[in-house]
C-alpha positions as CSV (number, residue, x, y, z in Angstrom):
1,M,19.1,-41.5,1.0
2,A,18.4,-37.7,1.9
3,E,14.8,-36.2,1.0
4,T,15.1,-33.6,-1.9
5,K,13.8,-30.1,-0.6
6,T,11.1,-28.5,-2.7
7,Y,11.7,-25.0,-3.6
8,S,9.0,-22.8,-5.0
9,A,8.8,-18.9,-6.5
10,I,6.6,-16.6,-4.8
11,N,3.5,-15.7,-7.2
12,F,2.2,-12.4,-6.5
13,A,-1.2,-13.1,-8.4
14,E,-1.7,-16.3,-6.2
15,K,-0.8,-14.4,-3.0
16,L,-3.2,-11.4,-4.0
17,A,-6.0,-13.7,-4.7
18,K,-5.9,-14.8,-1.1
19,F,-7.3,-11.6,0.4
20,S,-9.5,-8.8,-0.7
21,D,-9.2,-5.9,1.9
22,Q,-7.6,-2.9,1.1
23,W,-4.7,-0.9,2.8
24,Q,-3.9,-4.0,4.7
25,P,-0.2,-5.1,3.4
26,R,0.8,-8.8,3.7
27,V,4.3,-10.1,4.2
28,I,5.2,-12.6,1.5
29,A,9.0,-12.6,1.9
30,E,12.1,-11.2,3.9
31,L,15.3,-10.4,3.2
32,N,17.7,-9.7,6.1
33,D,15.7,-7.1,7.9
34,Y,13.5,-6.0,5.0
35,Q,10.0,-7.4,4.3
36,F,8.3,-7.7,0.9
37,K,4.6,-6.8,1.3
38,I,1.8,-7.0,-1.4
39,V,-1.2,-4.8,-0.7
40,R,-4.3,-3.6,-2.4
41,I,-5.4,0.0,-2.3
42,E,-8.0,2.3,-3.6
43,G,-8.7,6.0,-2.9
44,D,-6.8,8.2,-0.7
45,F,-4.6,7.6,2.1
46,I,-3.3,9.9,4.8
47,W,0.1,12.4,4.8
48,H,2.5,10.7,6.6
49,D,6.5,9.8,6.7
50,H,8.9,7.3,7.8
51,P,11.7,9.4,9.7
52,T,14.1,6.6,9.7
53,T,13.7,4.9,6.5
54,D,13.1,4.9,2.8
55,E,10.0,3.4,1.3
56,A,9.8,1.4,-2.2
57,F,6.3,1.1,-4.0
58,L,6.4,-1.3,-7.0
59,V,3.1,-1.4,-8.9
60,L,2.0,-4.7,-10.2
61,E,-1.5,-3.8,-11.5
62,G,-3.3,0.0,-11.8
63,V,-1.7,3.2,-11.5
64,L,-0.8,4.7,-8.2
65,R,0.0,8.5,-7.4
66,I,2.0,9.5,-4.6
67,D,1.6,13.0,-3.5
68,L,4.6,14.9,-2.4
69,P,5.2,18.1,-0.7
70,D,6.2,20.0,-3.9
71,G,4.2,17.7,-6.6
72,A,3.4,14.1,-7.4
73,V,4.7,11.0,-9.1
74,S,2.5,8.3,-11.1
75,I,3.8,4.9,-11.5
76,G,2.1,2.2,-13.3
77,P,2.7,-1.8,-13.9
78,G,6.2,-2.6,-14.0
79,E,7.3,0.9,-12.4
80,M,8.5,1.8,-9.0
81,Y,9.4,4.7,-7.0
82,V,11.4,5.0,-3.6
83,V,10.0,7.6,-1.4
84,P,13.1,8.9,0.7
85,K,13.1,9.0,4.5
86,G,11.5,11.8,6.5
87,I,9.4,13.0,3.0
88,K,5.8,13.4,3.7
89,H,3.8,11.4,1.1
90,K,0.3,10.3,0.3
91,P,-0.5,7.3,-2.0
92,Y,-3.7,7.7,-4.0
93,A,-5.4,5.4,-6.5
94,A,-8.4,6.2,-8.4
95,S,-9.2,2.4,-9.0
96,E,-7.5,-0.7,-7.3
97,V,-4.0,-0.9,-7.5
98,K,-2.1,-4.1,-6.6
99,M,1.6,-3.5,-5.5
100,L,4.8,-4.4,-3.7
101,L,6.1,-2.6,-0.8
102,I,9.7,-3.2,0.5
103,E,10.5,-1.8,3.6
104,P,12.3,-2.5,7.1
105,R,10.2,-5.1,9.2
106,G,8.2,-3.3,11.5
107,T,7.4,-0.4,9.6
108,L,4.0,1.1,10.0
109,N,2.1,2.1,7.0
110,T,1.2,5.3,8.6
111,G,4.4,6.0,10.0
112,E,4.2,8.2,13.1
113,E,0.7,9.5,12.2
114,G,-1.1,6.3,13.6
115,G,-5.0,6.6,13.6
116,E,-7.8,4.4,12.2
117,R,-5.7,3.4,8.9
118,T,-2.9,2.0,10.6
119,A,-2.5,-1.6,9.5
120,K,-1.5,-4.5,11.7
121,S,2.3,-5.4,11.4
122,D,3.8,-8.8,10.2
123,L,0.6,-10.3,8.7
124,W,2.1,-13.1,6.5
125,I,0.3,-14.5,3.7
């Protein structure tokens, strides 16, 4: 008789409980060439862009502000915002924000800016 395969949902809270460092996205799933990454952030990031891809931010907990060249957008739990490719942006969180990022595999969190805030790619949890 064939063995029954076990399927399970991905629980964001369980995955987030497995790490506490900030600005270090962890991959939790892939869909074709896109990765779903959870991350904890607090404070200011750097101005950067992604010349070849859009980037989706979906807030799970907290309030995220994304500064843009001509303004800013604030998103709270259950809300999302897509930064179009090539648009400079700078995420900011007054207190810790837990969120889901959706972007193509291999996308660096700092875009082409690089520097000490660049996280390792393809860290699975």
